[in-house]
Backbone as a printed PyTorch tensor [residue, N CA C, xyz], in Angstrom:
tensor([[[  0.8530, -41.7740,   3.0070],
         [  0.7010, -41.6440,   4.4430],
         [ -0.1770, -40.4530,   4.7940]],

        [[ -0.0370, -39.3360,   4.0840],
         [ -0.8460, -38.1610,   4.3960],
         [ -2.1710, -38.2200,   3.6540]],

        [[ -3.2390, -37.7690,   4.3100],
         [ -4.5370, -37.7590,   3.6370],
         [ -4.5900, -36.6560,   2.5830]],

        [[ -5.5950, -36.7270,   1.7110],
         [ -5.8120, -35.6700,   0.7250],
         [ -6.1870, -34.3920,   1.4700]],

        [[ -5.3750, -33.3590,   1.3310],
         [ -5.5860, -32.1320,   2.0920],
         [ -5.9460, -30.9380,   1.2170]],

        [[ -6.2400, -31.1540,  -0.0370],
         [ -6.5640, -30.0240,  -0.9060],
         [ -7.8230, -29.3520,  -0.3850]],

        [[ -7.6910, -28.0760,  -0.0510],
         [ -8.8140, -27.3070,   0.4640],
         [ -9.1180, -27.5470,   1.9310]],

        [[ -8.2840, -28.3240,   2.6250],
         [ -8.4960, -28.6420,   4.0350],
         [ -7.1730, -28.5210,   4.7790]],

        [[ -7.2380, -28.4400,   6.0790],
         [ -6.0330, -28.5110,   6.9020],
         [ -6.1190, -29.7670,   7.7620]],

        [[ -4.9680, -30.2990,   8.1000],
         [ -4.9300, -31.4910,   8.9380],
         [ -5.1670, -31.0750,  10.3890]],

        [[ -5.9910, -31.8330,  11.0760],
         [ -6.2880, -31.5370,  12.4720],
         [ -5.0480, -31.7590,  13.3390]],

        [[ -4.9520, -30.9570,  14.3810],
         [ -3.8050, -30.9980,  15.2860],
         [ -3.5260, -32.4220,  15.7890]],

        [[ -4.5520, -33.1350,  16.2130],
         [ -4.3520, -34.4930,  16.7360],
         [ -3.7430, -35.4110,  15.6770]],

        [[ -4.1950, -35.2730,  14.4240],
         [ -3.6340, -36.0870,  13.3360],
         [ -2.1610, -35.7890,  13.1440]],

        [[ -1.8050, -34.5110,  13.1520],
         [ -0.4060, -34.1220,  12.9400],
         [  0.4710, -34.7160,  14.0240]],

        [[  0.0710, -34.5690,  15.2860],
         [  0.9020, -35.0790,  16.3650],
         [  0.9410, -36.6070,  16.3760]],

        [[ -0.1300, -37.2650,  15.9380],
         [ -0.1300, -38.7220,  15.8370],
         [  0.8680, -39.1870,  14.7690]],

        [[  0.8470, -38.5570,  13.6090],
         [  1.7950, -38.9050,  12.5450],
         [  3.2240, -38.5650,  12.9710]],

        [[  3.3970, -37.4010,  13.5920],
         [  4.7380, -37.0110,  14.0610],
         [  5.2860, -38.0370,  15.0460]],

        [[  4.4410, -38.4970,  15.9460],
         [  4.8680, -39.5020,  16.9170],
         [  5.2380, -40.8130,  16.2180]],

        [[  4.4330, -41.2150,  15.2280],
         [  4.7230, -42.4680,  14.5270],
         [  6.0230, -42.3940,  13.7330]],

        [[  6.4300, -41.1830,  13.3660],
         [  7.6860, -40.9870,  12.6380],
         [  8.8740, -40.7370,  13.5670]],

        [[  8.6100, -40.6990,  14.8690],
         [  9.6730, -40.4820,  15.8400],
         [  9.9880, -39.0280,  16.1200]],

        [[  9.1600, -38.1240,  15.6150],
         [  9.4210, -36.6970,  15.8400],
         [  9.2330, -36.3040,  17.3010]],

        [[  8.4840, -37.0820,  18.0670],
         [  8.2780, -36.7390,  19.4670],
         [  9.5630, -36.8660,  20.2810]],

        [[ 10.6090, -37.4330,  19.6800],
         [ 11.8960, -37.5410,  20.3830],
         [ 12.8530, -36.4150,  19.9890]],

        [[ 12.3930, -35.4790,  19.1560],
         [ 13.2120, -34.3340,  18.7820],
         [ 12.5600, -33.0660,  19.2950]],

        [[ 13.3520, -32.0380,  19.5370],
         [ 12.8250, -30.8140,  20.1340],
         [ 12.2600, -29.8340,  19.1210]],

        [[ 12.7290, -29.8900,  17.8860],
         [ 12.3210, -28.8940,  16.8920],
         [ 11.8380, -29.5670,  15.6160]],

        [[ 10.5680, -29.3500,  15.2890],
         [ 10.0260, -29.8090,  14.0220],
         [  8.8040, -28.9690,  13.6910]],

        [[  8.4820, -28.9370,  12.4060],
         [  7.3790, -28.1070,  11.9210],
         [  6.5720, -28.8730,  10.8840]],

        [[  5.2700, -28.9130,  11.0810],
         [  4.3430, -29.3590,  10.0440],
         [  3.7980, -28.0900,   9.4210]],

        [[  3.9560, -27.9480,   8.1090],
         [  3.5640, -26.7200,   7.4220],
         [  2.7460, -27.0540,   6.1890]],

        [[  1.5800, -26.4520,   6.0960],
         [  0.7980, -26.4770,   4.8690],
         [  0.7870, -25.0480,   4.3530]],

        [[  0.9310, -24.8840,   3.0560],
         [  0.8820, -23.5510,   2.4880],
         [  0.2970, -23.6210,   1.0900]],

        [[ -0.2400, -22.5060,   0.6560],
         [ -0.6780, -22.3220,  -0.7230],
         [  0.0600, -21.1200,  -1.2610]],

        [[  0.5410, -21.2200,  -2.4760],
         [  1.1370, -20.0590,  -3.1350],
         [  0.9490, -20.2020,  -4.6300]],

        [[  0.6860, -19.1000,  -5.2670],
         [  0.4820, -19.0670,  -6.7080],
         [  1.3700, -17.9780,  -7.2750]],

        [[  2.3530, -18.3630,  -8.0460],
         [  3.2350, -17.3850,  -8.6700],
         [  4.1440, -16.6640,  -7.7080]],

        [[  4.4830, -17.2840,  -6.5780],
         [  5.4500, -16.7070,  -5.6650],
         [  4.8650, -16.0730,  -4.4240]],

        [[  3.6270, -15.6210,  -4.4570],
         [  3.0130, -14.9900,  -3.2870],
         [  2.4520, -16.0720,  -2.3710]],

        [[  2.7280, -15.9630,  -1.0830],
         [  2.1700, -16.9130,  -0.1180],
         [  0.7290, -16.4830,   0.1400]],

        [[ -0.2100, -17.3770,  -0.1280],
         [ -1.6280, -17.0690,   0.0220],
         [ -2.2300, -17.6250,   1.3130]],

        [[ -1.6210, -18.6620,   1.8590],
         [ -2.1730, -19.3400,   3.0280],
         [ -1.0450, -20.0730,   3.7360]],

        [[ -1.0480, -20.0270,   5.0560],
         [ -0.0790, -20.7810,   5.8440],
         [ -0.7780, -21.3790,   7.0590]],

        [[ -0.4230, -22.6180,   7.3680],
         [ -0.9550, -23.3310,   8.5210],
         [  0.1830, -24.1720,   9.0680]],

        [[  0.4610, -24.0370,  10.3380],
         [  1.5590, -24.8150,  10.8870],
         [  1.4120, -25.0950,  12.3650]],

        [[  2.0720, -26.1610,  12.7840],
         [  2.1850, -26.5180,  14.1860],
         [  3.3810, -27.4320,  14.3290]],

        [[  3.8300, -27.5720,  15.5560],
         [  4.9870, -28.4220,  15.7670],
         [  5.5410, -28.2820,  17.1510]],

        [[  6.8640, -28.3340,  17.2290],
         [  7.5670, -28.2470,  18.4940],
         [  8.7890, -27.3470,  18.3230]],

        [[  8.9630, -26.4600,  19.2750],
         [ 10.1230, -25.5670,  19.2780],
         [ 10.7560, -25.6280,  20.6590]],

        [[ 11.9810, -26.1130,  20.7170],
         [ 12.6440, -26.2700,  22.0000],
         [ 11.9430, -27.2530,  22.9200]],

        [[ 11.2270, -28.2080,  22.3180],
         [ 10.5080, -29.2070,  23.0930],
         [  9.1160, -28.7770,  23.5240]],

        [[  8.7020, -27.5560,  23.1890],
         [  7.3720, -27.0510,  23.5340],
         [  6.4830, -27.0570,  22.3000]],

        [[  5.3300, -27.6750,  22.4050],
         [  4.3890, -27.6950,  21.2850],
         [  3.8590, -26.2880,  21.0080]],

        [[  3.5890, -26.0120,  19.7520],
         [  2.9590, -24.7550,  19.3620],
         [  1.9600, -25.0130,  18.2540]],

        [[  1.0350, -24.0900,  18.1140],
         [  0.0360, -24.1430,  17.0680],
         [ -1.1870, -24.9260,  17.4730]],

        [[ -2.1020, -25.0490,  16.5560],
         [ -1.9850, -24.6380,  15.1640],
         [ -2.1080, -23.1250,  14.9860]],

        [[ -1.3790, -22.6350,  14.0160],
         [ -1.4030, -21.2300,  13.6060],
         [ -1.8290, -21.2260,  12.1470]],

        [[ -2.8530, -20.4450,  11.8320],
         [ -3.4150, -20.4340,  10.4780],
         [ -3.6440, -18.9980,  10.0420]],

        [[ -3.2790, -18.6930,   8.7990],
         [ -3.4660, -17.3310,   8.2780],
         [ -3.6960, -17.3580,   6.7720]],

        [[ -4.6460, -16.5320,   6.3340],
         [ -4.8800, -16.3790,   4.8960],
         [ -5.0460, -14.9220,   4.4920]],

        [[ -4.9950, -13.9980,   5.4450],
         [ -5.0890, -12.5720,   5.1050],
         [ -3.8030, -12.1600,   4.3950]],

        [[ -3.9270, -11.6960,   3.1640],
         [ -2.7440, -11.4340,   2.3370],
         [ -1.7940, -10.4170,   2.9590]],

        [[ -2.2960,  -9.4940,   3.7730],
         [ -1.4160,  -8.5000,   4.3900],
         [ -0.6780,  -9.0500,   5.6110]],

        [[ -0.9840, -10.2870,   6.0270],
         [ -0.3730, -10.8490,   7.2280],
         [  0.2430, -12.2270,   7.0220]],

        [[ -0.1310, -12.9250,   5.9610],
         [  0.2490, -14.3290,   5.8120],
         [  1.7610, -14.5310,   5.6970]],

        [[  2.4620, -13.6390,   5.0320],
         [  3.9130, -13.8100,   4.9170],
         [  4.5790, -13.7120,   6.2810]],

        [[  4.1430, -12.7810,   7.1240],
         [  4.7140, -12.6600,   8.4680],
         [  4.4450, -13.9180,   9.3000]],

        [[  3.2530, -14.4730,   9.1640],
         [  2.9250, -15.6970,   9.9000],
         [  3.8000, -16.8480,   9.4120]],

        [[  3.9530, -16.9740,   8.1080],
         [  4.8160, -18.0150,   7.5370],
         [  6.2520, -17.8690,   8.0550]],

        [[  6.7920, -16.6610,   8.0060],
         [  8.1590, -16.4170,   8.4840],
         [  8.2550, -16.7500,   9.9790]],

        [[  7.2270, -16.4040,  10.7440],
         [  7.2130, -16.7160,  12.1730],
         [  7.2070, -18.2090,  12.4450]],

        [[  6.4460, -18.9530,  11.6490],
         [  6.4390, -20.4100,  11.7970],
         [  7.8220, -20.9890,  11.5060]],

        [[  8.4420, -20.5430,  10.4390],
         [  9.7760, -21.0390,  10.0950],
         [ 10.7960, -20.6720,  11.1820]],

        [[ 10.6510, -19.4780,  11.7690],
         [ 11.5650, -19.0420,  12.8240],
         [ 11.4920, -19.9620,  14.0380]],

        [[ 10.3370, -20.5390,  14.2980],
         [ 10.1800, -21.4300,  15.4500],
         [ 11.0850, -22.6540,  15.3680]],

        [[ 11.5350, -23.0040,  14.1790],
         [ 12.4490, -24.1450,  14.0320],
         [ 13.8260, -23.6960,  13.5450]],

        [[ 14.1230, -22.4110,  13.7360],
         [ 15.4710, -21.9140,  13.4870],
         [ 15.7760, -21.4930,  12.0720]],

        [[ 14.7650, -21.3000,  11.2430],
         [ 14.9870, -20.8690,   9.8620],
         [ 14.7410, -19.3750,   9.7810]],

        [[ 15.7600, -18.6190,   9.3680],
         [ 15.6760, -17.1700,   9.2950],
         [ 14.7890, -16.6900,   8.1530]],

        [[ 14.4100, -15.4240,   8.2080],
         [ 13.5110, -14.8470,   7.2150],
         [ 14.0300, -14.9850,   5.7920]],

        [[ 15.3070, -14.6520,   5.5710],
         [ 15.8610, -14.7360,   4.2210],
         [ 15.7920, -16.1530,   3.6680]],

        [[ 16.1470, -17.1270,   4.4950],
         [ 16.0990, -18.5150,   4.0620],
         [ 14.6580, -18.9740,   3.8520]],

        [[ 13.7650, -18.5580,   4.7180],
         [ 12.3610, -18.9500,   4.5950],
         [ 11.7550, -18.4200,   3.3010]],

        [[ 12.0970, -17.1930,   2.9470],
         [ 11.5150, -16.5810,   1.7490],
         [ 12.2520, -16.9820,   0.4700]],

        [[ 13.3870, -17.6720,   0.6130],
         [ 14.1170, -18.1780,  -0.5490],
         [ 13.7960, -19.6620,  -0.7380]],

        [[ 12.5580, -20.0250,  -0.4670],
         [ 12.0780, -21.3980,  -0.5630],
         [ 11.7870, -21.6880,  -2.0240]],

        [[ 12.5750, -22.5310,  -2.6400],
         [ 12.5210, -22.7430,  -4.0830],
         [ 11.1510, -23.1250,  -4.6410]],

        [[ 10.3330, -23.9150,  -3.9310],
         [  9.0140, -24.2080,  -4.4990],
         [  8.1250, -22.9780,  -4.6860]],

        [[  8.4710, -21.8420,  -4.0570],
         [  7.7060, -20.6180,  -4.2740],
         [  7.9990, -20.0090,  -5.6480]],

        [[  9.0760, -20.4270,  -6.2850],
         [  9.4720, -19.8590,  -7.5730],
         [  8.7450, -20.5440,  -8.7140]],

        [[  8.1570, -19.7380,  -9.5930],
         [  7.4730, -20.2900, -10.7570],
         [  8.4740, -21.1110, -11.5610]],

        [[  8.0670, -22.2780, -11.9820],
         [  8.9330, -23.1680, -12.7490],
         [  9.5460, -24.2900, -11.9250]],

        [[  9.5160, -24.1720, -10.5910],
         [ 10.1080, -25.2020,  -9.7410],
         [  9.4870, -26.5650, -10.0040]],

        [[  8.1780, -26.6010, -10.2020],
         [  7.4640, -27.8530, -10.4050],
         [  7.3350, -28.2030, -11.8860]],

        [[  8.0440, -27.4630, -12.7500],
         [  8.0420, -27.7800, -14.1570],
         [  6.9690, -27.0520, -14.9600]],

        [[  6.1890, -26.1840, -14.2890],
         [  5.1760, -25.4370, -15.0250],
         [  5.8200, -24.2590, -15.7440]],

        [[  5.1630, -23.7300, -16.7430],
         [  5.6980, -22.5910, -17.4820],
         [  4.7590, -21.4190, -17.4060]]])
């Protein structure tokens, strides 16, 4: 269903079109998040969605001194606290079976 996004971000209109087709437009809180991370460090974050029924984004960040704060802020928009956001298992080396 999702296009190949390696090295690209999905356009806002595409995200909201897919969200609508999945019925997300009937919920108040949802997040579309693209991220890159290598060895645990968040290198890139891009997100948009709805918080309390209000659309937000797109928000995009790749500056290493700011990207973690942007990622945490995106997760907060859908009620996920900083500790939970940063304890995201795919950020841990080995989650995907690599060594």
